[in-house]
C-alpha positions in Angstrom: -2.4 -24.4 5.0 -2.4 -20.8 5.5 -0.8 -18.2 3.1 1.5 -15.4 4.9 0.9 -12.0 3.8 3.3 -9.3 4.6 1.6 -6.0 4.9 3.4 -2.4 4.9 1.9 0.8 6.1 -0.6 -1.5 8.5 -1.2 0.7 11.1 -4.0 2.8 9.4 -6.1 2.8 6.6 -5.8 0.5 3.7 -3.1 -1.4 5.4 -4.9 -1.7 8.5 -8.4 -2.7 6.8 -6.5 -5.1 4.7 -4.6 -6.9 7.8 -7.8 -7.2 9.3 -9.5 -8.8 6.5 -7.0 -11.1 5.3 -6.3 -12.2 9.0 -10.0 -13.3 9.4 -10.0 -15.1 6.1 -7.5 -17.7 6.4 -3.9 -15.5 5.8 -1.3 -15.5 8.6 0.1 -11.6 8.7 3.3 -9.8 9.1 2.2 -6.1 10.0 4.4 -3.6 9.5 4.3 0.3 10.2 6.2 2.8 12.6 3.6 3.0 15.3 4.0 0.3 17.7 1.2 1.0 19.7 -1.0 0.8 16.3 0.6 -2.6 15.9 -0.1 -3.9 19.2 -3.9 -3.0 18.7 -3.9 -4.7 15.5 -2.2 -7.9 16.9 -4.9 -7.7 19.7 -7.9 -7.3 17.4 -6.6 -10.7 15.4 -5.1 -12.8 18.4 -8.4 -15.2 17.9 -8.4 -15.3 14.4 -4.9 -16.1 13.0 -1.2 -16.1 13.7 0.1 -12.2 13.7 3.7 -10.9 13.5 4.6 -7.3 13.6 7.7 -5.3 12.5 8.4 -1.7 13.6 10.7 0.0 10.8 10.3 3.4 8.7 10.5 2.0 4.8 12.8 5.2 4.1 15.7 3.2 6.3 16.9 0.5 3.8 19.1 -1.1 6.7 16.2 -0.9 9.3 14.2 -2.6 6.3 16.7 -5.3 5.8 17.5 -5.9 9.3 13.7 -6.3 10.2 12.8 -9.1 7.2 15.9 -10.8 8.2 14.6 -11.0 11.8 11.5 -13.1 10.8 11.1 -16.0 12.9 11.1 -19.3 10.9 7.4 -19.7 10.9 7.0 -16.3 9.2 10.0 -16.3 6.8 8.1 -17.5 3.8 6.4 -14.5 2.5 3.4 -15.7 -0.3 1.9 -12.4 -0.5 3.3 -8.7 -0.5 1.4 -5.9 -0.4 3.2 -2.7 -0.7 1.0 -0.1 0.7 2.9 2.0 2.9 3.1 5.6 0.9 2.1 9.2 1.7 1.2 12.5 0.1 3.0 15.7 1.5 1.7 19.2 0.7 -0.4 20.4 -2.0 1.4 23.1 -3.7 2.4 24.6 -7.0 5.7 23.4 -8.4 7.4 26.9 -7.6 6.2 27.1 -4.0 6.6 23.4 -2.9 8.5 22.1 0.1 11.7 20.3 -0.9 11.3 18.2 2.0 7.8 17.3 1.2 9.4 16.2 -2.2 12.3 13.9 -0.5 9.5 12.5 2.0 7.4 11.2 -0.9 10.4 9.8 -3.1 11.9 8.2 -0.2 8.8 6.7 1.1 6.5 6.0 -1.9 9.5 4.7 -4.3 12.3 4.0 -2.3 10.4 2.2 0.5 8.9 0.1 -2.0 12.1 -1.1 -3.2 13.7 -1.6 -0.1 10.9 -3.9 0.8 10.3 -5.5 -2.3 13.6 -6.7 -3.3 14.6 -9.3 -0.5 11.0 -10.6 -0.1 11.1 -10.9 -4.2 14.5 -12.8 -4.0 12.8 -15.5 -1.6 9.9 -15.7 -4.1 11.9 -16.3 -6.8 14.0 -19.0 -5.1 10.5 -20.8 -4.7 9.0 -19.9 -8.0 5.7 -18.6 -6.5 4.3 -15.7 -5.0 2.3 -12.5 -5.1 3.0 -8.7 -5.1 0.4 -6.3 -4.9 1.2 -2.8 -4.9 -1.0 0.1 -3.9 -0.9 2.8 -6.9 -3.1 5.7 -7.1 -5.3 7.4 -9.8 -2.2 9.8 -9.5 -0.4 7.3 -11.3 -2.1 7.2 -14.2 -3.0 11.3 -14.7 -1.5 14.4 -13.2 -3.3 17.3 -11.5 -2.6 20.8 -10.5 -0.2 21.0 -7.2 0.2 17.5 -7.4 3.6 17.7 -9.5 5.7 15.2 -7.1 3.3 13.1 -5.5 1.8 12.3 -9.0 5.4 11.4 -10.1 6.2 9.3 -7.4 2.9 7.3 -8.0 3.6 7.1 -11.9 6.8 5.6 -10.8 4.9 3.0 -8.7 2.9 2.2 -11.9 5.8 1.5 -14.0 7.7 -0.3 -11.3 4.5 -2.4 -11.0 4.6 -3.1 -14.8 8.5 -3.7 -14.8 8.4 -6.1 -11.8 5.5 -8.1 -13.8 7.9 -8.2 -16.9 11.0 -9.4 -14.9 9.2 -11.9 -12.6 7.2 -13.5 -15.3 9.8 -16.3 -15.7 9.7 -17.1 -12.2 5.8 -17.6 -11.8 5.2 -14.6 -9.7 2.1 -12.5 -9.9 2.1 -8.8 -9.8 -0.6 -6.5 -9.6 -1.6 -2.9 -8.8 -4.6 -1.4 -7.3 -4.9 2.5 -8.2 -7.6 3.8 -6.0 -9.1 7.2 -6.5 -10.6 9.4 -3.2 -10.4 6.9 -0.1 -11.4 8.4 3.2 -8.3 7.7 5.4 -5.8 9.8 6.9 -4.1 10.7 3.4 -5.6 14.1 3.4 -4.9 14.7 7.0 -1.3 13.8 6.4 -1.5 15.9 3.0 -2.4 18.9 5.0 -0.1 18.5 8.0 -2.7 17.8 10.7 -5.4 20.5 9.2 -8.5 18.5 10.2 -10.9 21.1 9.0 -9.3 21.2 5.3 -8.8 17.5 5.3 -12.5 16.8 6.1 -13.6 19.2 3.3 -12.0 16.6 0.8 -14.4 14.0 1.8 -17.6 16.1 1.9 -20.8 16.0 -0.2 -20.2 12.6 -1.6 -19.6 9.0 -0.7 -16.0 8.5 -1.0 -14.2 5.0 -1.0 -13.2 3.8 2.6 -10.3 1.8 3.6 -12.5 -1.4 3.9 -13.6 -1.0 0.2 -9.8 -1.3 -1.0 -9.3 -4.2 1.3 -11.9 -6.1 -0.1 -10.5 -5.8 -3.6 -7.1 -6.8 -2.2 -8.7 -9.8 -0.9 -10.4 -10.8 -3.9 -7.3 -10.4 -6.0 -5.1 -12.4 -3.8 -8.1 -15.1 -3.7 -7.8 -15.7 -7.5 -7.0 -19.3 -9.0 -3.5 -19.6 -9.7 -3.7 -19.1 -13.5 -5.6 -15.5 -12.9 -4.1 -12.3 -12.3 -5.8 -8.8 -11.6 -2.9 -7.2 -12.9 -4.2 -3.4 -12.8 -7.4 -2.3 -11.1 -8.4 1.4 -11.2 -11.2 1.8 -8.6 -13.0 4.9 -8.2 -16.1 6.1 -5.8 -19.2 6.3 -8.2 -19.0 9.9 -7.8 -15.5 10.4 -9.1 -14.5 10.3 -12.8 -10.8 11.4 -12.8 -8.4 13.2 -10.4 -10.3 16.5 -10.8 -13.8 15.6 -11.5 -16.1 14.7 -8.5 -20.1 15.1 -8.5 -20.5 16.4 -5.2 -24.3 17.2 -3.7 
């Protein structure tokens, strides 16, 4: 019997790659995001491989999140695997110069959005005494770097939430895991630099960055371990990277 995976931020990058990989490997998919056209493309790509249901909402809006989850049809109501992938970086500025709207966006998406999605799904997992949650964190949740301030703070929050979830849900037989990636070549920098393609491309020049498919492969591995095995917290770098600020470039 196929398990059902609920994936936030499935319209691009890690979320999209994970939906494609899991969908082609015996998972039913609930794909969520803000861009309906991207979700439609994902549905088309997976239609011959698995059952897929899409939900369009912004994780920042608690009422919309709850309404969307409650709207799932009976055949998709049981979520076996929750992948909290939705998240963004906005801006890269020193504390005194940073845009407070950027700060609010990062806290609302990376922290509050994760909480809004997680609780209603966790509540059904608790009733069944089974389930698996994989939170997508970041190396920025393990260390800080100049001008990263609130982005790093938001990912440190994800790291703490992940650990707290694992403690609280242990008694309910629910696995909780985190993937903390380093540099992954996705739309991440394009969003951070507000559409500046030239600046975004420079982030990934002169070394082999991780790709979204690399993270999807790790998520698939974590999600398919035996019931007694939980990869609780995995930090994954490209070989060229040693920390947030140390990258060997050619």
